[in-house]
C-alpha positions as CSV (number, residue, x, y, z in Angstrom):
1,M,-15.3,21.8,-115.9
2,A,-17.1,22.9,-118.9
3,L,-20.6,21.7,-119.1
4,A,-22.8,20.7,-122.1
5,P,-25.7,23.2,-122.0
6,T,-29.0,21.5,-122.5
7,S,-32.1,23.2,-123.8
8,A,-33.6,23.5,-120.4
9,Q,-30.5,25.6,-119.0
10,A,-31.9,28.1,-116.6
11,P,-32.5,31.5,-118.1
12,G,-29.5,33.8,-118.3
13,L,-27.2,31.4,-117.7
14,G,-23.9,32.6,-119.1
15,V,-23.5,29.6,-122.4
16,D,-23.7,32.1,-125.2
17,A,-22.0,34.5,-126.4
18,R,-24.8,37.3,-125.8
19,S,-24.5,36.0,-122.8
20,L,-20.9,35.9,-122.1
21,D,-20.6,39.4,-123.2
22,A,-23.6,40.4,-121.0
23,L,-21.4,39.2,-117.8
24,R,-17.8,40.5,-119.7
25,G,-20.0,44.2,-119.5
26,A,-21.2,44.0,-116.2
27,A,-17.4,43.3,-115.0
28,V,-15.6,46.4,-116.3
29,R,-18.9,48.4,-115.5
30,D,-19.4,46.7,-111.2
31,P,-16.7,43.4,-111.3
32,K,-18.0,43.0,-107.7
33,V,-21.7,42.5,-108.8
34,A,-20.7,40.7,-112.2
35,V,-18.9,37.8,-109.5
36,R,-21.6,37.5,-107.6
37,E,-23.5,36.5,-111.0
38,A,-20.6,34.4,-111.9
39,A,-20.9,32.8,-108.8
40,R,-24.8,32.0,-109.1
41,Q,-24.6,30.7,-112.3
42,F,-21.8,28.5,-111.6
43,E,-24.2,27.3,-108.5
44,T,-27.0,27.0,-110.9
45,L,-25.5,24.1,-113.0
46,F,-23.6,22.7,-109.6
47,M,-27.5,21.6,-108.7
48,Q,-28.7,20.8,-112.4
49,E,-26.0,18.7,-112.7
50,L,-26.7,17.3,-109.1
51,M,-30.5,16.4,-109.9
52,K,-30.0,15.0,-113.3
53,S,-27.7,12.6,-111.3
54,M,-30.2,11.9,-108.4
55,R,-32.6,10.8,-111.5
56,A,-29.8,9.0,-113.5
57,T,-30.5,6.6,-110.0
58,T,-33.7,6.3,-110.4
59,P,-35.7,4.0,-112.3
60,A,-37.8,4.9,-116.0
61,N,-41.6,4.8,-115.6
62,G,-42.3,2.5,-118.3
63,M,-44.6,3.5,-120.7
64,L,-44.6,7.3,-119.2
65,D,-40.8,7.7,-119.9
66,N,-40.8,9.7,-123.1
67,E,-38.8,12.3,-124.8
68,G,-41.5,14.6,-123.6
69,S,-41.4,13.8,-120.5
70,R,-37.8,13.9,-120.1
71,L,-37.6,17.1,-121.6
72,G,-40.5,18.2,-119.1
73,T,-38.3,16.3,-116.1
74,E,-35.0,18.7,-117.3
75,M,-37.3,22.3,-117.5
76,L,-38.2,21.7,-114.0
77,D,-35.0,20.4,-112.7
78,A,-33.6,24.6,-114.7
79,Q,-36.6,26.1,-112.9
80,L,-35.8,24.5,-109.2
81,A,-32.1,24.7,-110.1
82,G,-32.9,28.4,-110.7
83,S,-34.2,29.1,-107.7
84,L,-32.1,27.3,-105.2
85,S,-29.6,29.2,-106.6
86,G,-27.9,32.6,-104.9
87,M,-29.8,32.0,-101.0
88,K,-27.6,33.6,-98.2
89,G,-25.5,30.5,-96.9
90,G,-25.5,28.8,-99.9
91,L,-22.6,27.4,-102.6
92,S,-22.5,31.1,-104.6
93,E,-21.0,32.8,-101.7
94,A,-18.3,30.5,-101.1
95,I,-17.8,30.6,-104.6
96,M,-18.0,34.8,-104.8
97,R,-15.6,35.0,-101.7
98,Q,-13.2,32.4,-103.4
99,L,-13.3,34.3,-107.1
100,E,-12.8,37.9,-104.8
101,R,-9.8,36.5,-103.2
102,Q,-7.9,35.8,-106.4
103,M,-9.1,38.7,-108.6
104,G,-8.2,40.9,-106.1
105,L,-11.8,42.7,-105.2
106,A,-11.7,41.6,-101.1
107,P,-8.5,42.0,-98.7
108,G,-6.8,39.2,-97.5
109,P,-5.7,38.8,-93.9
110,I,-4.8,41.7,-92.3
111,P,-1.0,41.1,-91.0
112,P,-0.2,41.2,-87.6
113,S,1.4,44.3,-86.2
114,G,4.9,43.2,-85.4
115,A,5.5,42.1,-89.5
116,R,9.0,44.1,-90.2
117,A,9.2,42.5,-92.9
118,S,10.2,44.6,-96.1
119,A,6.9,44.8,-98.1
120,N,9.3,44.9,-101.5
121,A,11.3,41.4,-101.7
122,T,9.4,39.7,-104.0
123,A,9.7,41.6,-106.7
124,Q,7.5,40.0,-110.2
125,P,8.4,39.6,-113.7
126,I,8.1,42.8,-115.8
127,D,5.3,40.4,-117.8
128,R,3.1,40.0,-114.7
129,L,2.5,43.5,-113.9
130,D,-0.8,43.6,-114.3
131,K,-2.2,40.7,-113.0
132,P,-4.1,41.4,-109.7
133,V,-2.0,40.6,-106.5
134,K,-3.6,40.0,-102.9
135,I,-2.2,41.8,-99.7
136,P,0.5,39.7,-98.5
137,E,0.2,38.7,-94.7
138,K,3.5,40.2,-93.8
139,G,4.6,42.9,-97.1
140,A,1.3,45.1,-96.4
141,A,2.3,46.6,-92.8
142,G,6.3,46.8,-93.9
143,F,4.7,48.6,-97.1
144,V,2.9,51.0,-95.0
145,Q,6.0,50.7,-92.2
146,Q,8.9,51.7,-94.5
147,H,6.4,54.6,-96.5
148,T,5.0,56.0,-93.8
149,E,7.6,59.5,-93.0
150,A,7.9,59.9,-96.7
151,A,3.7,60.2,-97.1
152,A,3.5,62.0,-94.4
153,R,5.8,65.0,-96.1
154,A,3.3,64.0,-99.2
155,E,0.6,64.7,-96.8
156,A,2.2,68.1,-95.5
157,A,3.0,69.7,-98.4
158,T,-0.4,68.5,-100.2
159,G,-3.3,68.4,-97.2
160,I,-4.3,64.8,-98.9
161,P,-3.9,62.4,-95.8
162,A,-1.6,60.5,-95.4
163,A,-3.0,57.4,-95.2
164,F,-5.2,57.9,-98.9
165,M,-1.4,58.0,-100.9
166,L,0.0,55.0,-98.6
167,A,-3.5,53.3,-100.1
168,Q,-2.6,54.9,-104.2
169,A,1.0,53.3,-103.7
170,A,-0.1,49.9,-102.3
171,H,-2.7,49.7,-105.5
172,E,-0.4,50.7,-107.7
173,T,2.7,48.6,-106.9
174,G,0.5,45.9,-105.7
175,W,1.9,46.4,-102.1
176,G,5.0,46.6,-103.1
177,R,5.1,43.2,-105.3
178,K,4.8,44.6,-108.4
179,E,6.7,47.7,-108.6
180,I,7.6,49.1,-112.1
181,R,11.6,47.8,-112.8
182,H,13.6,47.9,-115.8
183,A,14.6,45.0,-117.7
184,D,17.4,44.3,-115.7
185,G,15.4,43.7,-112.8
186,S,16.2,47.1,-111.3
187,S,13.8,49.4,-109.0
188,A,12.7,52.4,-110.8
189,N,11.2,53.9,-107.7
190,N,7.9,54.7,-108.8
191,L,4.7,54.5,-106.5
192,F,1.9,55.8,-108.2
193,G,3.2,55.3,-111.8
194,I,3.4,58.5,-113.1
195,K,4.4,58.1,-116.9
196,A,6.6,60.4,-118.2
197,G,5.6,62.6,-120.6
198,A,7.7,65.7,-122.4
199,N,8.1,67.4,-119.8
200,W,10.1,65.1,-118.0
201,K,13.9,65.5,-118.3
202,G,15.2,62.6,-116.0
203,P,15.4,58.8,-117.5
204,V,12.7,56.6,-117.7
205,A,11.7,52.6,-117.3
206,E,9.3,51.1,-120.6
207,V,7.1,48.6,-118.9
208,T,4.4,46.5,-120.6
209,T,1.3,47.8,-118.6
210,T,-2.4,48.1,-119.4
211,E,-5.0,50.2,-120.6
212,Y,-8.3,50.9,-120.8
213,I,-9.7,52.1,-124.6
214,G,-12.6,52.4,-125.1
215,G,-13.8,50.7,-121.9
216,V,-10.9,47.0,-123.4
217,A,-8.3,46.5,-121.7
218,R,-5.3,46.7,-123.6
219,K,-1.4,46.3,-123.3
220,V,1.1,49.0,-124.3
221,T,4.5,50.1,-123.9
222,A,5.1,53.3,-121.4
223,K,7.2,55.1,-120.4
224,F,7.2,55.8,-116.8
225,R,9.5,58.3,-114.5
226,V,12.4,57.1,-113.0
227,Y,13.5,58.3,-109.0
228,G,16.5,57.9,-107.1
229,S,14.7,56.8,-104.1
230,H,10.8,55.5,-103.0
231,E,11.0,59.5,-101.0
232,E,11.4,61.3,-104.3
233,S,8.4,59.1,-105.3
234,F,6.7,60.8,-103.2
235,A,7.6,63.6,-103.4
236,D,6.9,64.6,-107.0
237,Y,3.5,63.5,-106.5
238,A,3.0,65.6,-104.0
239,R,4.3,68.1,-106.5
240,L,1.7,66.8,-109.2
241,M,-1.1,66.7,-106.7
242,K,0.0,70.3,-106.0
243,D,0.8,72.3,-109.0
244,S,-1.6,71.2,-111.2
245,P,-4.9,72.0,-111.8
246,R,-6.3,69.1,-112.9
247,Y,-6.1,67.6,-109.5
248,A,-7.5,70.8,-107.8
249,G,-10.5,68.8,-106.8
250,V,-9.0,65.7,-105.5
251,V,-6.9,67.8,-103.0
252,A,-10.2,69.4,-101.9
253,A,-11.7,66.3,-100.9
254,G,-10.1,66.2,-97.5
255,G,-10.5,63.2,-95.5
256,D,-13.3,61.7,-98.1
257,A,-11.9,58.3,-99.5
258,S,-14.6,58.2,-101.9
259,A,-14.2,61.5,-103.2
260,F,-10.7,61.3,-103.0
261,A,-10.2,58.3,-104.6
262,H,-13.2,59.2,-107.4
263,G,-11.5,62.7,-107.7
264,L,-8.2,61.0,-109.1
265,Q,-10.7,58.5,-111.9
266,K,-12.4,61.6,-112.9
267,A,-9.4,63.7,-113.3
268,G,-8.1,61.0,-115.7
269,Y,-5.6,59.5,-113.3
270,A,-5.8,56.2,-114.9
271,T,-8.0,54.7,-117.2
272,D,-9.1,51.3,-115.4
273,P,-12.6,52.4,-115.6
274,A,-13.6,50.7,-111.6
275,Y,-9.7,52.8,-110.2
276,G,-12.5,54.9,-108.1
277,A,-13.8,51.7,-106.6
278,K,-10.8,49.6,-106.3
279,L,-8.7,52.2,-104.4
280,T,-11.0,53.1,-102.5
281,R,-11.3,49.7,-101.0
282,V,-7.6,49.6,-100.4
283,I,-7.7,52.9,-98.4
284,D,-10.3,51.4,-96.4
285,T,-7.7,48.6,-95.7
286,T,-4.6,51.0,-95.0
287,L,-7.3,52.5,-92.7
288,R,-7.4,49.4,-91.1
289,L,-4.1,48.4,-91.1
290,Q,-2.6,51.6,-89.4
291,R,-5.4,50.8,-86.3
292,A,-3.8,47.4,-86.3
293,M,-0.3,49.0,-85.8
294,A,-1.0,51.5,-83.7
């Protein structure tokens, strides 16, 4: 619901182009900080509307009620709403948690260890490939189980922990629900989003994807490698990490999840400026899944 701004809006509310641009910039740099600020602003607006409704039930003060007194009351209400918003346990915390789940910034419930459903049972259309996908309650454990052996072989070849590669595949494919697919819906078996460069001689799949150009997300059409199986995707990813000097720092990260994830971002694996932070969170979730399944 859009609320009409008043002359006494609390400072910093995203009701003008400059404030909205500041929020957008914060979302690019640190999505979680932007979500927290947006939730606080929603709560502030709600509190202002609540106080306005309460005052509407109070009779006017006769001669003392005039334009100046009403403006002063609005300004006082704006200040009170701002000071009461963002408090621990308040409405903004509930809004923030909901927004984080919807944006895929916070993990959903971890599935039970007995979940055996295929992680790739519900494919998304190509035009939704870049929309955030929450952790599927049944598919996440199935995804980890499905690719554990291939990830273990890739670990033996590269030294990169299998859980890190499982997490990256989960992040790139939305736990298997937004794999790269051909126009006919068949899978390209490309779990790591590896593009088909000039040296790639195999088949390709052309899809619409999101690239960040100058920090701005743009839709582009790109060619991606196609594999005969998911196992081939893991093997090709392992070759890329092992043989390319560009990723030497990533391989050298050892068991440090944050260094691995941010090393990939620094090496230019993805253009998303928040790629390292997002992948680190997915690695943490994958490790918790593995512990729950053990």
